[in-house]
N, C-alpha and C positions, 0 to 999 in steps of 0.2 A: 252561485257556483254549484251548489248541490243539485239544483234542478237539472243543470246540464249533465252532472255526473250520474244522475239517476238513469240516464239513457244508456249507460254502459253497465255491463255486468261487473260488480266488484270482484277483484281477484286479490289473492294473498301473495304479496311480493315482499320478501324479507326486509329489504332496504327501506320499504315504506310502511312497515307494520310494527306495532308495539303490542304488548300484552298487559292487561289490567287484571289483577288478582284481588278479588273482593271478599274480605272478611272470612277467610277459611280458618276459623278459630276453635280452640279446644272445647269450649262450652257447647258448641253445636254438634260435636262428634256423635253423641248418642241420640240426637234428635232428628237429624237430617236423613231423609230417605236416600238410599244408595250413596251414603257418604264415602264408602270405600272407593267407588268409581270416581267421585269428585276429587278425592285425594290423589289417586294414582294418575288420573288424566291431567290434573293440574301439575303434578310433578313432571309429567312427560312433556307438556307444552312449555313449561318454564325452563326445563333442561334444553329444549330446542331453541328457545329464545336466547338463552345464554350462549349456546354454541354458535348461533347465527348472528350474535351481537345485536340483538333487537332490544330496544328499551323496555323496561318492565316497571310498572307502577303497582304497588300493593298497599292495601289499607287494612286496618283493624278497627272494628266497631267497638268503642268504649271498652278497651281491653281490661280496665280495672275490674269490670264485672264479668266480661265474656272471655277473658283469657287471651293469650297470645296466639299467633298463627301456629297451627299444628306443626310439630317438629319436622315431619317428613316433607312438608311443603316449604317450611322456612329454610330448610337446607338448600333449596334451589333458588333462594332469593338474594344470594350474595350479589351485591352491586345494584340491587333494585332501589328505586325511590320508594321509601316506606313512610306512611302517614297514619296517624291515629285520627279518628273522627267520631262524632256523635250523630251527624245527619245521616240519612239513609243513603243517598247517592254518594258515590266515591268522589264526585266532582266538587269538593270543597274549593275554596279560593286558592289555596296553595297547590292543590292537584291540578286545577285548571291552568295555573301558571306553568306548571311542569309540562302539561300536555302541549301548551302553546310553544314551549321552548324546543319541542321535538319538531322542528320546522319541516323536516322531510317526511314526517309520518302523517299519512292521511287515513290510515286504517288501524283499528284497534280490535284485538281479540280479547274477549272477556270470559273469565272463569270465576266461580265462587258461589256464594250463598247470601241471602236466599234469593232464588230466581225471581219471585214476584215482588220483592221489595227493593233491596239494595242493588241487585243486579239490574233489574228492570229500570229503575230510576236512573242508573248510570248510563244504560244503553240509550234511553230517551234523551238524556242530556248530551251525549256524544253526537247523536244524530242531529240535534239542534245546533251543534257546533260544526256541522257540515262534514263530519267524519263518517267513513264507512265503518260498520261494526259487524263483527262475526261473533256469534254466541256459540260456545261449544256445549252442545246439549248434554253430553256425557260428563261434563266438568262443572255443571251448575245443578242445583237442586234446592228443594224446600222441605219443610217438615211434612207437608201434605202433597200427595201426588197431583191432586187437582190444581193446586196453586201453581205447581211447576208446569203442567201442561198448558194452562191458560196463559201463563207468563210467556212461555216460548211462542205461542201463537200471537200474542199481542206485540211482542218485540218484532216478530217477522212481519206482521201487518204494518208496523211503524216504519219498516225499511231495513231492519237488520237481517243479516244472513244467518240462518240457524244451520249448523253443521256439526261434525264430530271432530274429536281431537286428532284421530289418525288422518282423516281427510285433510284437515288444516295443515298438519305437519308435512304431509307429502306434497301438498300444493305449494308450501313455502320452499320445499326442496326442489321441486320441479323435474328432477331427473334422478333415477336410481344410481347414475354415475356420479352424482354429487358426493364429494369426499366424506360428508357426514351422514349419508343416507343409511348405511348399514348400522352405524352406531345408534342413530336416532330411531330406527325402525324397531329396535329391541326394547324401547322404553315402555311399550304397551303390552309386553309379554305377560300373559296370565292375568290380564285385566278382568275385573269382575263385570257382571251384567250391569248395565247402566240404568235399568228400570224403564227403558223406552223401547221394548222389542216390537210393539205394534203401535206405539203410543202417540207420535206426533200428530196433531190435527192436520187435516188437509189444507192446502194453500187457499182453498175456497173459503176457509173460515168455519166450515162445518166441523163439529166435534163428534 
């Protein structure tokens, strides 16, 4: 099924799209590069998901040691499917079951940390499940910039679409006449630099 779908350019359509929020936890706040961008952009896309009635799955990595989801993001997770985990990928047995229950969803947007570990392993797993995956580059990060850059390139080479939060939200809306367009467009106001002004590797794989 996925071989055939690869011939088509993946597009974000709200009724076929969900959001996966990976381990945006308190312990990571002082450690992750451009964490302010991760938090704001994650809030923004989660708000859009709620308004557009898209399913949301969120995880916390060993919260006993790493703390709970940062409060600004957690405030946008009302109604989300929440799971604790110890494995790096979000795709635990219970999360996979939840993904499969979203029968009309063939595309997942992923946000969170760290780009080169939990996010990357989740993306690769979703691709293996024949899902389209969009990684929001300004809503994922790592402790080291190099890890983030290489992870974004590896995920793109594997078949994920690497884009930005604003691009994804406006693609989901489709038209500025959408009744939620003005409201959701304000979510990124004053957003900080995401740390990728020049930074994504080229599609050729050259760094």
